[in-house]
Every structure is written in C-alpha cells, then in structure tokens.
Backbone bond lengths (Angstrom), bond angles and torsions (degrees), N, CA, C in turn:
res aa  C-N    CA-C-N  psi(-1)  N-CA   C-N-CA  omega(-1)  CA-C   N-CA-C  phi
1 X - - - 1.452 - - 1.465 110.65 -
2 X 1.335 118.92 124.94 1.492 125.41 -179.92 1.542 108.04 -63.93
3 X 1.319 114.80 143.63 1.443 123.70 178.79 1.545 107.79 -133.62
4 X 1.363 117.29 147.02 1.426 120.77 175.65 1.570 110.47 -66.42
5 X 1.332 118.19 156.39 1.388 121.27 178.83 1.513 107.57 -82.19
6 X 1.283 119.55 138.89 1.510 121.49 167.37 1.488 114.66 -87.98
7 X 1.312 114.64 90.82 1.419 121.61 -171.81 1.584 111.15 -58.63
8 X 1.326 119.34 -37.02 1.429 119.80 177.36 1.484 112.79 -63.98
9 X 1.231 119.70 -37.64 1.423 126.71 175.62 1.657 112.23 -66.29
10 X 1.299 109.42 -44.98 1.485 117.11 176.08 1.522 112.90 -59.56
11 X 1.305 112.17 -37.68 1.519 117.39 -173.04 1.542 109.61 -96.75
12 X 1.349 117.09 -3.39 1.419 122.72 176.97 1.603 111.93 59.36
13 X 1.308 112.09 46.81 1.476 119.35 175.44 1.550 108.70 -141.43
14 X 1.318 113.50 164.11 1.475 119.72 174.10 1.420 115.80 -82.28
15 X 1.379 116.80 158.49 1.456 122.69 176.87 1.542 106.18 -62.33
16 X 1.332 120.69 -30.75 1.514 120.22 -179.35 1.497 110.90 -67.85
17 X 1.333 117.48 -39.10 1.402 125.41 -175.61 1.562 107.91 -66.46
18 X 1.352 112.59 -45.39 1.461 116.70 179.19 1.561 111.06 -68.25
19 X 1.296 120.07 -39.64 1.481 124.12 177.19 1.626 110.08 -57.20
20 X 1.337 110.32 -46.53 1.479 113.74 -175.61 1.527 109.31 -64.39
21 X 1.410 120.71 -42.50 1.417 123.53 -177.80 1.576 109.58 -71.14
22 X 1.294 110.59 -34.33 1.552 119.29 176.60 1.590 108.65 -57.00
23 X 1.318 113.07 -46.25 1.433 115.90 -171.35 1.553 109.92 -74.59
24 X 1.257 118.93 -19.73 1.404 127.58 175.87 1.563 117.30 -85.20
25 X 1.342 114.90 -18.51 1.392 122.86 -164.35 1.558 107.42 -140.17
26 X 1.501 113.98 97.06 1.466 118.25 -179.34 1.530 111.70 -60.26
27 X 1.298 118.22 -32.71 1.386 121.48 -177.02 1.678 109.23 -70.28
28 X 1.231 114.20 -37.67 1.515 120.04 175.83 1.495 108.25 -64.97
29 X 1.277 115.65 -42.31 1.512 117.36 -177.54 1.557 111.15 -65.90
30 X 1.307 114.47 -39.22 1.517 117.95 172.23 1.403 113.60 -61.03
31 X 1.372 119.72 -46.47 1.470 122.08 178.10 1.546 110.82 -57.74
32 X 1.387 116.42 -45.60 1.322 116.09 -174.08 1.585 111.51 -69.51
33 X 1.367 117.88 -26.16 1.454 117.93 175.25 1.525 109.65 -70.08
34 X 1.367 111.48 -42.70 1.535 114.18 179.01 1.493 112.08 -62.72
35 X 1.314 118.24 -37.91 1.505 121.23 179.23 1.487 109.49 -66.93
36 X 1.351 119.61 -40.61 1.420 117.65 -179.77 1.627 112.17 -66.92
37 X 1.344 112.89 -37.39 1.466 117.06 175.63 1.460 114.09 -63.07
38 X 1.388 119.02 -43.94 1.437 123.99 177.74 1.503 112.04 -65.71
39 X 1.263 117.71 -41.83 1.450 124.20 175.99 1.547 112.15 -54.09
40 X 1.360 108.95 -47.35 1.519 114.41 -177.25 1.584 110.30 -67.11
41 X 1.417 113.62 -32.53 1.439 113.30 -178.59 1.501 111.21 -73.37
42 X 1.303 115.45 -33.23 1.494 117.57 178.87 1.540 108.59 -72.14
43 X 1.316 121.45 -41.76 1.417 121.74 174.65 1.520 111.19 -57.66
44 X 1.272 118.20 -45.79 1.586 122.17 176.69 1.509 107.61 -59.96
45 X 1.379 120.38 -50.10 1.386 118.86 -178.99 1.554 117.04 -61.18
46 X 1.335 113.83 -27.76 1.467 116.55 -175.31 1.579 112.89 -86.55
47 X 1.408 115.97 -4.90 1.443 119.39 179.67 1.562 107.40 -71.70
48 X 1.320 113.37 143.79 1.483 121.45 -174.22 1.583 107.92 -63.51
49 X 1.248 120.27 -33.97 1.414 126.45 -175.15 1.660 116.23 -83.89
50 X 1.414 104.29 -9.37 1.556 105.61 -174.87 1.615 113.41 -72.86
51 X 1.202 113.59 159.72 1.506 118.98 174.73 1.506 103.30 -75.62
52 X 1.330 114.17 81.94 1.401 126.71 -164.01 1.615 111.23 -52.28
53 X 1.315 111.39 136.97 1.425 118.63 171.18 1.495 108.91 -78.37
54 X 1.274 112.64 162.36 1.535 116.74 176.35 1.574 107.42 -69.50
55 X 1.272 116.40 159.92 1.462 120.87 -178.60 1.473 112.40 -57.53
56 X 1.477 111.65 -38.97 1.427 119.14 179.55 1.576 112.60 -64.39
57 X 1.300 114.76 -43.09 1.471 120.53 179.35 1.538 113.73 -64.34
58 X 1.478 112.25 -39.63 1.450 117.45 172.35 1.481 116.47 -63.11
59 X 1.298 115.27 -37.68 1.459 124.50 -178.76 1.561 107.44 -67.90
60 X 1.320 114.51 -41.85 1.499 118.41 178.02 1.587 110.17 -62.00
61 X 1.305 116.57 -41.74 1.407 120.25 179.52 1.497 110.72 -61.15
62 X 1.329 120.07 -48.12 1.298 127.17 177.86 1.630 117.16 -62.19
63 X 1.304 112.63 -36.84 1.568 118.00 165.46 1.470 116.14 -61.77
64 X 1.271 115.22 -43.44 1.497 118.92 173.72 1.550 114.15 -59.85
65 X 1.307 109.71 -46.36 1.559 117.15 174.21 1.530 111.28 -53.83
66 X 1.287 114.25 -50.73 1.538 119.78 -178.32 1.589 107.79 -63.24
67 X 1.224 120.67 -38.84 1.517 125.54 -177.85 1.497 103.53 -59.77
68 X 1.321 115.81 -51.80 1.531 121.46 -173.67 1.558 104.47 -63.14
69 X 1.241 116.97 -44.66 1.507 116.26 -179.67 1.399 112.84 -61.42
70 X 1.264 118.13 -39.68 1.512 122.81 173.59 1.456 111.32 -59.63
71 X 1.355 125.41 -41.91 1.418 126.53 175.08 1.454 110.77 -65.66
72 X 1.245 117.19 -36.73 1.535 122.73 -179.86 1.598 107.87 -62.69
73 X 1.379 115.54 -46.08 1.425 118.43 177.62 1.488 112.11 -58.92
74 X 1.251 115.58 -41.01 1.526 116.95 -177.39 1.501 111.90 -71.84
75 X 1.359 119.00 -32.17 1.411 119.51 174.84 1.602 114.12 -71.44
76 X 1.383 116.88 -25.23 1.355 116.34 -178.90 1.550 112.43 -88.89
77 X 1.292 118.41 -6.14 1.513 120.78 176.31 1.452 110.54 -82.07
C-alpha cells in the first residue's frame, strides 16, 4: 500500500521548524507545496485501483519529487 513521504522525518527536522522557515521564505513555501502535490500524485498512481500510469510516467513523477526535495534541502541549509 502506497504511503506519503514524511518530509519532516526525511529531513530530520520538526514541523514547527519547517513552518517557521516556510513563513520566512516564499520560495521554500512554493517548493513545499509542489512537493506535497507531487507526493500525492505518486501515491495515487501507485494505488492498485488507480488508472495506472505507465512505469515511465510514474518514474518521471518520482524524479520530479526528488528534485523538489533536493531544492528544499538546499533552502533549509
């Protein structure tokens, strides 16, 4: 069963820390919104009952999600 990624756990920080930095950095806020959207799309595409994407399309979504995550990490440093 597909699950959403816990970005706070992945980045080893609290939700409060992310919220504070998010409120100070509009670009970070935008990246976090994009990440959440892509993560939800990946989870939906991985569900057995979904109108399955091709493996290539799913892989592309996952790569975009990873790129956004990398940008988020850079913004948080």
